[in-house]
N, C-alpha and C positions, 0 to 999 in steps of 0.2 A: 176452524174449531171442530167442524164435523169430522174432518180427517183425523184429528187428535183423539176425539171420543171413540171413533171406530177403532183406532189403534189400541185403546185401552180394553175394548171388548175382545178384540182378537187375542190380546196378550193372555186373557183368561183361559184360552183353549190351547195354549202351548204347554205341553206336558212339563210338570214340575221337575222331572228328572232328565230333561233334555240336556245333553252335553255336547258342546261344539268346540271348535278350536280356532286357530289363528286368524286367517285372513278372509276378507270378502274380495273376490276378484271378478272383474267384468271383461268379457271378450270385446276387444276394441279394433275397429277396422279403419286403417289409414289409406284407403284405396280410392277415395272420391276425388274427382277433378272437375273443374269448370273451364269453359272456353276462355274466359278472361284471365284466369290464373295459370292454366296449364295448356292452353292451345286447343283443347277440346273437352267435351264432357266425358268423364271417366266413371264408369259404373252406373251413374244415373241414367245412362242411355242403353244399358245392356238389354238384350232380348228384343232389340228393334224399337226401343222407345226414343222419343224425340223431345228432350228437355228444351226449355224449362217447364212447359205446361204438362207434358207427358213424360213421366219418369218411371223408372223400374222399381216402384214401391207402391204398396197400397196405402201408405201414409206419406205425409209431406212434412219435412223438417220445419220447425218453428222459425229457425234462423234463415230459411231459404236453402237453396242448393249451395253447397259449400265445397271448397277445395281442401283436401287433407294436407296440402302444401302450405296453407295459410297459417302463419305462426299465431296470428290473433285468434283464429278459430281453434287451433290446438290449445292455446292457453285458456280460452273460455271453456273448452271441454274439460280440461283438467280441473278447473275450478268447480264445475258442476259435479264431476266425478268425486272429488274430495268432499264437496258439500253433501253428497249423498252417502257418505260414510264408507265409500269403497276404498280399500287399501291398495289395490293392485290392478293394473290393466294387463291383460294378456293380448299383446299386439299381434294381429294376423300378419304372418311373415312368409313370404313366398320365394325365399332364396336370395343369395348375394346378387346385388345389382338390380333387383326388382324395384318397382316404385315404392313398395312398402319398406324395403331396406333403405332406400335413399331418404325416406322421410323419418327414419328412426332417430337421427341426431336431434331434430327439432322436438320430437316426442319425448325423448329422454330428458332434454333440457327443461321443457315445460313441466313435465311430471315431477322432476326433482324440485322445482321451485314450489310445488304444491304439496310435497311430501307423499307423492303417489309412487309406489314401487312399479317398475316395469318388468314384466315377464314376456316371454316370446311364445306365441302359438304357431308352431311350425306346421305349415299346411302341406298338402301333397303336390308340391311343385314338380315340374317335369324332370325326370331323372333322379328323383329322390331315392336314396338308399340309406341304410343304417350308417354306413361309412360317411356319406355326405352329411348326414345329420350330426355325426360326431364332430365333423369339421365345422358345421354351423354353430354348434354349441361352444366350441373353442373360440370361434370368431366373435360371437355375441357376448360371451362372458368376458373375453379379453378386451374388447373394444368399448363395451357399454356397461360392464359390471353386472350383466343379467345373470341371475342365479336360479331362476325357476323357468322350466320349459314344459309346455303342454304340447303333446304330440298328437295331432289329429290323424285318425285312421292308422294307428301304429302297425296293425297287423296286415297291412298291405305287404309287410315283410314278416318273415317267420320269427316266432318268439326266440328260437335258438340263436338267430343272428343278433338279436338285441343282447342276449346274455353273453355271447362271445365277445361283444364289443363293449361290455360294461365299463372297463377302465377308461376307454377313450371317451365314452359318453359322460363320464364324471371327471373332468380334468381338474376339478377342485373338490374338496371334501364337502362343501356346502351346496353343491349342485343338486337340485331336486327335479326329477322327471316324472311327469304325470302322463299316463296312457289314457286316451279316449276309448273307454270300453266299459262294459258291465261285467266282463269276464275277469274276475279278480285272480283266478287261478292262472290264466294266460299271462296276466300282468306280472304275477309273482315269478312265473317261469322265465319271463323275459327280463327279470330283475329291475323292473320299474320301481319307483318309490311310492307311487300312488296312482289313483284312478279318478277320472272325471267322466261325465256323460255327454255334455254339450247338447245333444239332440233332446229337446224338451217334448217332442211329440212321441218318439219311441220310448223314452225313459221318463215316465211321469213320476210324481211324488210317491206313488204306491210301490215303486221299485227301490227307493232309497234305503229303507231299513235293511233289506236283504243285501244290497250292494255294500253298505258300510259294515255290516256284520261280517260278510265274507272277506272284505278287504282287511279289516282289523284282525281277523283270525290268521291272516297271512302276513301280518305286520306291515300292511300298506296303509298309506294315508288315503282318506276318502273325501273327495271334493265334488259332490253331486251338483248338477247344474239346474238352477231355477230360471224361470223365464215368464214373461207376461202373457205370451200367446204366440201364435204362428199364423202368418198369412202371406204366402209367397205367390199369390195369383198373378199379380202384376210384375213381380220380380223375376219369376222363372216359369210361370204357368202351372205350378204345382196346385192341384185341386184340393189337397189336404189343408184343412184349416183347424187350428186350435183356438177357440174363442177366448177373448180376454175376460169376458163376463164382468165388465166394469171393475176389474181389479181382483175379483175372486180367484181367478186362476193363479195369479202371482202370489197371493196370500197363501193359498193351499200348498203351493210348491215350497214356499219358505217354511211353513209349519212342518211339512214333511222332512225337510232338510234338518231342521233343528231336532226333531224327534228321532232322527236316524243316528245321532251322535257324530255328525259330520265333523271332520277336522278343519276343513275350509268349505266355503260356499262359493261356487262360480255362477256368474250371471250370464245367461245367453239372451240378450247381449246389450252392450251400451248403444251400438249404432249399426247393427246389421239390418239396414232398411229394406233390402231385397226380400228378406224372409219375414219381415214384420215382427221381429223379436226385440226391437229396440226399446230402451227406456229413455233415450234422448228425447227432449221435448218435441212434440208434434203439434201442428196447427190444423184446425178444421178448415178445409179449403176446397174451393171449386176453381179449377184453372181451365178456361175455355170449356170444352165439353167433358173434361175429366174431373171426377169427384173423388176426394180422398177421405179415408177414414180418420177418426181422431180419438182422443182419450176422453171425450165428453161423457160424463156420467160416472167416471171412475171414482169410487169412494164418495159419491154424491157431489162431485165437483163439476162445474160447467164453465164454458167460455175460457177466458184467459187463465183462470185458476187451474183448469184441467190440463193445460198444456204441459206442465211440469209435474203432474200428479205422480208419475212413476219414480221420479227422482226423490220426491218427498217421501213416498212410501218405502223406497229403498233405504233412506236414512233411518226410518223407524226400524226396519228389520235388521239393518246392520248394527244398530245400537243394541237390539235384543241379542243378536248373535255375539257381539263383543262382550256383553255382560256374562253370557254363559261360558265364554271362552276362559274366563277367569277360573272356572271350576276345573278345567283340564287344559293346561298350556300345550300348545302344539309342539310335538317333538318329531323329528324326522324318523321315518320307518327304519328299522334295522335290517 
């Protein structure tokens, strides 16, 4: 009840003229492994950590350490994602033959059963070029029907290289490519269809209005990235922290995204546990001498109720966004 009442209060501060568009998308990571399911811990053990008590995250999953190969886990995640009002997952993808690639069939199957759209978040894998990405797009579009591609760090390659390969990067007319950048001019020169930010530390909500205004002026889609906070101290040793502030950080970024006239909203992230940006349920836990953060206190919730607080809150904001989307249906940039 307290969460619902707080939602009504927050709704009052959303600008009446806020215009948004089509989809809510969450960045999804299928790179976790366990010794029982995969022969060894994958990613939970990065940076020298020793699971199951000592993991590479400042938070601990409510379901425990899981394998991204486990179809029951994937199905449960897709149920949570759809229940949170998320339309699409942008799957972290590290090239053909990578563990993430091998897990894609199970993800596509589970997502399809829940009505969740699958997009690809093409990461900076070794040897990545514009030409290799064109091949990746043809492969993922042909094999899985994926039509939306988010390119992380696109300007590791020159904008001109992207523009020169535009026909190969769009093997079908309904392919949409988003560039991870706040430089709308560079994205337009490279002939991307839209922009997203991903990094919620560098690109806070105060940057969204400018970003979307510049993107729209150049006929690009704008999909700013909102997130609950950032804490990668245990995941990578990064000393930078963006506090969650009991949910206030998440709310502020969502309000800014709606006020910016975003076409889509991207969420960083569903389950990037290393960087502490996840909205997947977390549990307050002390394992041996290791103590993990929790969502306790978010929107006035405590204990078991707080574990899923960010999914519940995502549902609220997704509903607000979808209602405003009726004012301006999403159209692909020309």
